[in-house]
C-alpha positions as CSV (number, residue, x, y, z in Angstrom):
1,M,98.0,96.1,114.6
2,N,100.1,93.3,113.7
3,M,100.4,91.8,117.0
4,V,96.5,92.8,117.7
5,R,95.6,90.5,114.7
6,A,97.8,87.5,116.0
7,G,96.2,87.7,119.1
8,A,99.1,88.8,121.4
9,V,97.6,91.8,122.7
10,D,94.3,93.6,122.8
11,N,96.0,97.1,121.7
12,P,99.1,97.9,119.9
13,L,100.2,100.2,122.9
14,D,100.6,97.0,124.7
15,W,103.4,95.5,122.5
16,R,106.4,97.1,123.6
17,H,108.0,96.6,120.4
18,S,105.4,98.3,118.2
19,G,105.7,101.6,116.3
20,C,102.6,102.8,118.5
21,V,104.8,102.9,121.6
22,E,107.2,105.0,120.0
23,F,104.6,107.2,118.6
24,H,103.4,108.1,121.9
25,A,106.9,108.2,123.6
26,L,106.3,105.5,125.9
27,R,109.5,103.7,124.7
28,R,112.3,104.6,122.2
29,R,114.3,102.4,120.4
30,G,118.0,103.7,120.1
31,A,118.9,107.0,121.4
32,K,116.7,108.9,119.4
33,G,114.2,106.4,118.1
34,I,113.8,104.9,114.7
35,I,110.9,107.0,113.7
36,N,111.6,110.4,112.3
37,M,108.8,112.2,114.3
38,D,109.5,115.5,112.5
39,S,109.3,114.0,109.1
40,L,106.3,112.0,110.0
41,L,104.5,115.0,111.2
42,R,105.4,117.1,107.9
43,C,104.2,113.9,105.7
44,L,100.7,114.0,107.5
45,S,100.7,117.8,107.6
46,M,100.3,118.1,111.5
47,D,101.7,120.8,113.4
48,S,102.5,119.1,116.9
49,L,103.4,115.9,118.3
50,D,100.4,116.2,120.9
51,G,97.8,116.6,117.8
52,F,99.5,113.6,116.3
53,Q,99.4,111.5,119.1
54,A,95.6,112.5,120.0
55,W,94.6,111.9,116.4
56,H,96.4,108.4,116.4
57,A,95.2,107.5,119.7
58,K,91.7,108.0,118.5
59,V,92.1,106.5,115.0
60,I,93.4,103.1,117.0
61,G,90.4,103.3,119.4
62,E,88.0,103.6,116.4
63,R,89.3,100.7,114.6
64,L,89.6,98.4,117.8
65,K,86.1,99.5,118.7
66,R,84.7,98.8,115.1
67,G,86.9,95.5,114.8
68,T,88.6,97.1,111.6
69,G,91.9,96.6,113.5
70,M,91.8,93.0,112.3
71,K,91.8,93.9,108.7
72,R,95.2,95.3,107.0
73,E,94.6,97.7,104.0
74,T,95.3,96.3,100.5
75,F,97.8,98.9,99.8
76,W,100.2,97.8,102.6
77,R,100.8,94.5,100.8
78,G,101.4,96.1,97.2
79,A,102.9,99.4,97.8
80,L,106.5,100.0,96.8
81,A,106.5,102.9,99.0
82,V,103.9,105.0,101.0
83,G,104.1,108.8,101.9
84,G,103.4,112.3,100.8
85,K,102.4,112.9,97.1
86,T,105.4,115.1,96.4
87,W,107.9,112.5,98.2
88,L,106.5,109.8,96.2
89,S,106.7,111.5,92.9
90,E,110.6,112.5,93.8
91,L,111.4,109.1,94.8
92,A,109.8,107.5,91.7
93,E,112.0,110.1,89.7
94,K,115.1,109.4,91.6
95,E,115.0,105.8,91.9
96,H,114.1,105.7,87.9
97,L,110.8,103.7,88.7
98,K,109.1,104.3,85.4
99,R,106.6,101.7,85.7
100,A,105.5,103.2,89.3
101,K,102.0,104.6,89.5
102,L,101.2,107.1,92.1
103,S,97.7,106.1,93.8
104,S,95.6,107.2,96.6
105,S,93.3,105.2,99.2
106,G,90.9,106.2,101.5
107,A,91.8,104.5,104.9
108,V,90.9,104.9,108.5
109,G,91.9,108.4,109.4
110,G,92.3,109.8,106.0
111,E,93.9,109.5,102.8
112,V,96.9,107.4,102.1
113,N,99.3,108.0,99.0
114,F,101.3,105.2,97.9
115,L,103.5,103.7,94.6
116,T,102.3,100.8,93.0
117,G,103.9,98.8,90.0
118,K,107.2,97.3,89.2
119,S,110.5,98.7,90.5
């Protein structure tokens, strides 16, 4: 949604370098793309790429319609990492992030888990 907020495009799918374009298999960056879709689907507990694409298009459409695409969720600014609870806990332990705190936030499209604190 960065390019939407910047006024460069009306829809993130119109920005050819966006992750949205890769999510919807409209363009791949590199041979396999830079987004590991299997891992993303696993983190989101989604069974299929088609299901993810339908969900993602719906969420983006709702945000654009309501104008919430112009506001960035605050967790993106302060998060050390964003992902599944298990993965975040393992990451904090592996990287010795003793002061990191696992938090969750309701966001458009569902709950988001993230680590906050000092690395």
